C-alpha positions as CSV (number, residue, x, y, z in Angstrom):
1,M,0.1,0.3,0.0
2,D,1.6,3.7,-1.1
3,R,2.0,5.8,2.2
4,I,1.4,9.4,2.7
5,K,4.4,11.5,4.1
6,V,3.6,15.1,5.8
7,T,6.3,16.8,6.6
8,F,6.0,20.1,9.1
9,I,8.0,22.5,9.7
10,F,8.0,24.6,12.7
11,S,9.4,28.5,13.4
12,E,9.9,27.0,17.3
13,V,10.4,23.4,17.4
14,E,9.6,22.8,21.3
15,P,7.0,22.1,22.3
16,W,5.2,21.9,18.8
17,N,7.1,19.1,17.6
18,E,5.5,17.0,20.5
19,V,2.1,18.6,20.2
20,A,2.2,17.5,16.6
21,I,3.5,13.8,17.3
22,A,0.7,13.5,19.5
23,A,-2.1,15.1,17.9
24,L,-1.5,12.8,14.6
25,S,-1.2,9.9,16.4
26,E,-5.0,10.6,17.5
27,I,-6.0,10.3,13.6
28,G,-4.3,7.5,12.2
29,F,-0.3,8.6,11.6
30,D,1.8,5.7,13.1
31,S,5.4,7.0,12.5
32,F,7.1,9.8,13.0
33,V,11.0,11.2,12.3
34,E,12.1,13.9,14.7
35,L,13.7,16.6,12.2
36,E,15.9,19.7,13.9
37,N,13.1,22.0,12.4
38,G,9.9,19.8,12.9
39,V,8.7,16.5,12.2
40,E,8.3,13.9,9.3
41,A,4.9,12.0,10.1
42,Y,3.7,8.5,8.0
43,I,0.3,6.9,7.0
44,N,-1.0,4.5,4.9
45,E,-2.7,6.5,2.0
46,N,-6.5,4.9,2.4
47,E,-6.2,6.4,6.0
48,F,-5.2,9.8,5.1
49,N,-8.0,12.3,5.7
50,E,-6.4,16.3,4.7
51,R,-9.9,17.9,6.4
52,N,-8.5,16.0,9.4
53,L,-5.3,17.3,9.3
54,E,-6.5,20.7,9.1
55,E,-8.9,21.3,11.2
56,G,-7.9,18.6,13.7
57,V,-4.3,19.1,14.3
58,L,-3.0,22.3,12.4
59,Q,-5.4,25.1,12.8
60,E,-4.3,24.9,16.8
61,I,-0.5,24.9,16.2
62,K,-0.8,27.4,13.6
63,E,-2.4,29.9,16.0
64,H,1.1,29.9,18.1
65,T,3.8,29.0,15.3
66,Q,4.6,29.6,11.8
67,T,4.0,26.2,10.3
68,N,4.7,24.9,7.1
69,V,3.2,21.5,5.5
70,F,4.7,19.5,2.7
71,V,2.6,16.4,1.9
72,E,4.1,13.6,-0.4
73,K,2.4,10.3,-1.7
74,I,5.1,7.6,-1.3
75,P,4.9,4.6,-3.7
76,F,4.9,1.3,-1.8
77,Q,7.9,-0.5,-1.0
78,N,9.1,-2.8,2.0
79,W,8.5,-0.7,4.8
80,N,10.2,-3.0,7.5
81,A,13.1,-3.6,5.4
82,V,13.8,0.3,4.6
83,W,13.3,1.3,8.4
84,E,15.7,-1.6,9.5
85,S,18.3,-1.0,6.9
86,D,18.3,2.9,8.4
87,F,17.8,2.2,12.0
88,N,21.5,1.8,13.2
89,P,22.7,0.4,16.6
90,V,23.4,3.6,19.1
91,F,26.6,3.4,20.8
92,V,26.7,6.0,24.0
93,E,31.0,6.1,24.2
94,D,32.3,2.5,24.8
95,K,29.7,1.8,27.8
96,L,26.2,0.9,26.4
97,T,24.8,-0.3,22.8
98,I,21.4,0.5,22.1
99,L,19.9,-2.3,19.5
100,A,16.9,-3.4,18.1
101,P,16.0,-7.0,17.8
102,F,17.0,-7.2,14.3
103,H,20.5,-6.3,14.7
104,D,23.3,-8.4,14.9
105,Q,23.8,-8.8,18.9
106,S,27.7,-9.1,18.5
107,L,28.4,-5.5,17.4
108,A,27.5,-4.5,21.2
109,V,30.2,-2.7,23.1
110,G,29.7,-2.4,26.9
111,L,26.4,-3.1,28.3
112,P,23.6,-4.0,25.8
113,I,19.9,-2.8,25.6
114,V,17.4,-4.7,23.3
115,I,14.7,-2.0,22.2
116,Q,11.9,-2.9,19.6
117,P,10.6,1.2,19.3
118,Q,7.3,2.1,18.3
119,M,6.8,5.3,16.6
120,S,10.8,5.5,15.8
121,F,10.8,7.3,20.0
122,G,13.3,6.1,22.6
123,T,15.7,4.7,20.4
124,G,19.0,6.2,21.9
125,H,19.0,8.0,18.6
126,H,18.0,11.5,19.8
127,Q,20.8,13.7,21.6
128,T,18.9,14.1,24.8
129,T,18.4,10.0,25.0
130,W,21.9,10.0,24.5
131,M,22.9,11.8,27.1
132,M,20.4,10.7,29.8
133,S,22.0,7.5,29.0
134,K,25.4,8.8,29.6
135,L,24.5,10.7,33.1
136,L,23.1,7.6,34.3
137,L,26.1,5.4,33.6
138,E,28.1,7.9,35.2
139,L,26.5,7.9,38.3
140,E,28.9,6.2,41.0
141,D,26.0,4.4,42.8
142,L,22.9,4.3,41.1
143,P,19.9,4.6,43.8
144,I,17.7,2.0,45.1
145,K,14.6,3.9,43.7
146,V,14.1,5.5,40.6
147,L,11.3,7.5,38.7
148,D,11.2,7.3,34.8
149,M,9.0,10.3,34.1
150,G,7.9,10.0,30.3
151,T,9.6,6.7,29.6
152,G,8.9,6.4,26.0
153,T,10.4,3.0,25.1
154,G,11.7,2.0,28.8
155,V,15.2,2.6,27.9
156,L,16.2,4.6,30.7
157,A,14.1,2.4,33.3
158,I,15.5,-0.1,31.8
159,L,19.3,1.2,32.0
160,A,18.6,2.1,35.3
161,E,17.7,-1.1,36.2
162,K,20.7,-2.9,34.6
163,L,22.8,-0.4,36.5
164,G,21.2,-1.7,40.0
165,A,18.3,0.4,40.7
166,K,15.4,-2.3,42.7
167,E,12.7,-0.8,41.9
168,I,11.8,2.0,38.8
169,L,8.5,3.6,38.1
170,A,8.0,4.3,34.9
171,I,5.4,6.7,33.4
172,D,3.9,7.8,30.3
173,I,0.7,9.4,29.0
174,E,0.8,7.5,26.1
175,P,-0.6,4.3,26.4
176,W,1.9,2.9,23.5
177,S,4.4,3.8,25.4
178,V,3.2,2.0,28.1
179,D,2.8,-1.3,26.5
180,N,6.1,-0.7,24.6
181,T,8.0,-0.2,27.9
182,I,6.4,-3.2,29.2
183,E,7.8,-5.5,26.0
184,N,11.0,-3.8,26.3
185,A,11.6,-4.5,29.9
186,E,10.7,-8.2,29.0
187,R,12.7,-8.4,26.3
188,N,15.5,-7.2,28.3
189,N,15.3,-9.5,31.3
190,C,14.1,-6.8,33.4
191,H,11.7,-7.4,36.5
192,N,11.9,-4.8,39.2
193,I,10.1,-1.6,36.4
194,K,6.8,-0.8,37.3
195,A,5.0,0.7,34.2
196,L,1.9,3.3,34.4
197,C,0.0,5.4,31.9
198,G,-1.2,8.6,33.5
199,D,1.0,12.1,34.4
200,I,2.7,13.5,37.3
201,D,-0.4,13.0,40.0
202,L,0.7,9.4,39.7
203,I,3.9,10.1,42.0
204,E,1.5,11.8,44.6
205,G,2.9,10.5,48.1
206,E,6.1,8.8,46.8
207,K,9.7,9.2,47.4
208,F,12.3,8.7,44.8
209,D,16.1,8.0,45.6
210,L,17.0,9.7,41.4
211,I,14.3,11.3,39.1
212,L,15.0,10.6,35.1
213,A,12.7,13.3,33.1
214,N,13.5,13.5,29.5
215,I,10.5,15.6,28.2
216,N,10.2,19.3,26.8
217,K,11.3,22.3,28.9
218,N,7.5,23.8,29.4
219,I,6.5,20.2,30.7
220,L,9.8,20.0,33.2
221,K,8.6,23.4,34.2
222,S,5.2,22.8,35.4
223,H,6.4,19.0,36.8
224,M,9.0,20.4,38.7
225,K,7.8,21.2,42.2
226,F,6.1,17.8,42.2
227,Y,9.2,16.3,41.1
228,A,11.0,18.1,44.2
229,Y,8.4,17.1,46.7
230,A,8.9,13.6,45.8
231,L,12.9,13.8,46.2
232,D,14.7,13.2,49.7
233,K,17.6,15.6,50.7
234,N,21.1,15.4,48.5
235,A,18.7,13.5,45.9
236,K,19.4,14.3,42.2
237,I,17.1,14.8,39.0
238,A,18.4,14.5,35.5
239,L,16.7,16.7,33.0
240,S,16.8,16.7,29.0
241,G,14.4,17.6,26.3
242,F,15.3,21.2,25.9
243,F,17.9,23.4,23.7
244,D,20.9,24.3,25.9
245,T,20.2,28.0,25.2
246,D,17.3,27.2,27.5
247,S,19.9,25.6,30.4
248,E,19.7,28.6,32.7
249,E,16.1,29.1,32.4
250,I,15.4,25.7,33.9
251,I,18.2,26.3,36.6
252,R,17.0,29.1,37.6
253,Y,13.3,27.7,37.9
254,A,14.2,24.8,39.9
255,E,16.2,26.8,42.4
256,Q,12.7,27.8,43.6
257,Y,12.1,24.5,44.8
258,G,15.3,23.3,45.9
259,L,17.1,22.3,43.3
260,I,20.8,23.4,42.6
261,F,22.5,22.9,39.8
262,D,25.2,20.3,39.7
263,S,26.3,19.5,36.3
264,K,25.7,20.2,32.4
265,I,26.4,18.0,29.4
266,V,25.9,19.3,25.9
267,K,25.5,17.5,22.5
268,E,25.0,19.5,19.6
269,T,22.1,21.8,20.5
270,W,20.8,20.0,23.1
271,A,21.8,19.8,26.9
272,A,21.1,17.7,30.0
273,L,21.3,18.5,34.0
274,I,21.8,17.2,36.8
275,L,20.5,19.0,39.9
276,V,20.7,18.2,43.5
277,K,18.2,18.4,46.4
278,N,19.2,21.2,48.8
């Protein structure tokens, strides 16, 4: 069956990439590729409805950010074969390799994690996932109880368990992400991950030794006070999902909740922070 590719170019990428992906998934789009300035979205031709696209997705986004849209028909091809040919293992230095089930497992360097992604999220290819993995790998002692907020494919939750965490809560607002996390946890023989569908209210009354949150800037800020309440003194939170130019804003915002800057790493234009509860 032929496919339709719709390319969205935004004047402001964040948070509109994520907003668009969430809305598009509700009207039948089933795979996405994030770009530096937007996103590509794919759907079977017989499921494509241009009116739904214009009225259901673009109308609100265009009110907030300049958006250019390009629609292209893609002739039938073996989509799995094409996707697999473009999907390479991800190496986090020499400490971690994130592979798909169809990869040659002998390619792994360091700790291997096998991820079958849905909708191309959480594969480790994005700079933020790579940085969050690096931060986890560099922690001297991984705490016992960890929260992975916005878990996606569960790759960070899986890495946390493999590094020694004994109790991991993985939360995502998307049901398919929760299902994918459960599948990937089983695939990697992880038994300490509890995956739940929902939002920040699910952590009410919980305490964590470490929080991982790879989400966009606005959501991170709206969650910040809840993260602070859920951390004991001297516990850490690792944050990513934003550009380096937003780092100072997030650091200053977090200070009002007693979360103090500890360290930062940058990959291309993206950043990841470690904050410590005062």
